[in-house]
C-alpha positions in Angstrom: 0.2 15.1 17.4 4.0 16.2 16.7 5.1 15.7 20.4 3.0 12.7 20.7 5.5 10.4 19.2 8.4 11.1 21.0 6.2 10.1 23.9 5.2 7.1 22.4 8.8 5.9 21.5 9.7 6.5 25.0 6.9 4.3 26.4 6.7 1.7 23.9 10.1 2.1 22.1 10.8 3.2 18.4 10.1 -0.6 17.2 6.9 -1.3 19.0 4.2 -2.2 16.6 1.8 0.8 17.6 4.5 3.1 17.3 5.2 1.8 13.6 1.6 1.6 12.7 1.1 5.1 13.8 4.1 6.1 12.0 2.7 4.7 8.7 -0.8 6.0 9.0 0.9 9.5 8.9 2.7 8.3 5.8 -0.8 7.5 4.2 -1.3 11.1 2.6 2.3 11.1 1.1 1.4 7.8 -0.7 -2.0 9.3 -1.7 -0.4 12.5 -3.2 2.4 10.1 -4.8 -0.5 8.2 -6.5 -2.5 11.1 -7.5 0.8 12.8 -9.1 1.4 9.4 -11.3 -2.2 9.5 -12.3 -2.1 12.9 -13.6 1.4 12.9 -15.1 1.7 9.4 -16.7 -2.0 8.1 -16.4 -3.9 5.3 -14.6 -2.5 2.3 -16.4 1.1 3.5 -16.6 3.7 1.1 -14.6 4.4 3.5 -12.1 1.3 4.4 -11.3 0.1 0.7 -10.7 3.0 0.3 -8.5 2.2 3.6 -6.7 -1.6 2.2 -6.2 0.0 -1.1 -4.4 2.4 0.8 -2.4 -0.7 2.7 -1.0 -2.5 -0.3 -0.3 0.4 -1.9 1.3 0.6 1.3 3.6 -3.0 0.7 4.7 -2.3 -2.7 5.8 1.0 -1.6 7.8 -1.3 1.2 9.5 -4.0 -1.6 10.5 -6.6 -0.6 7.5 -6.8 -3.6 5.8 -10.4 -3.2 4.7 -8.9 -0.2 2.6 -6.3 -2.1 1.2 -8.1 -5.3 -0.1 -10.3 -3.4 -2.8 -7.3 -1.1 -4.0 -5.1 -4.6 -4.3 -8.2 -6.1 -6.3 -8.2 -3.2 -8.5 -4.7 -3.0 -9.1 -4.3 -6.5 -9.9 -7.0 -6.4 -12.6 -5.3 -3.5 -14.0 -1.7 -5.0 -13.9 -2.8 -8.4 -15.4 -4.7 -6.5 -18.4 -1.9 -3.8 -18.6 1.3 -5.8 -17.7 -0.1 -9.5 -18.1 -0.1 -12.3 -15.6 3.6 -13.3 -15.5 5.0 -9.6 -15.0 6.8 -9.2 -11.6 4.8 -6.1 -10.7 1.4 -8.3 -11.5 2.9 -11.1 -9.6 3.7 -8.9 -6.8 0.4 -7.7 -6.3 -1.3 -10.8 -6.5 1.0 -12.3 -3.5 0.2 -8.7 -1.7 -3.9 -9.5 -2.0 -3.3 -13.2 -1.4 -1.5 -12.4 2.1 -4.2 -10.0 2.8 -7.1 -12.5 2.0 -5.4 -15.7 3.0 -6.3 -17.0 -0.2 -4.2 -18.6 -3.0 -4.5 -16.4 -6.1 -2.6 -18.3 -8.7 
């Protein structure tokens, strides 16, 4: 798999959406690891953990895995509203990310 990406970049270009999607798919385990570390060290309700969960969801989206991203964002939004409150900038960002994926207006 390591040698596949230079070929994909050469054929499609480094900025081609398929190349970027494949690269983001490679990053998902790193985002999962960062989230696991945050949960273990800081707890599930810490603002950094909530941001890590949002980041993982957006990595899923960028990799073309929207069905995995939506439930994660729904959970993150509920936790952000409970922990940070509705008007916190992080809560608003998660709400906007979820609305962008679901096509709904979540104000």
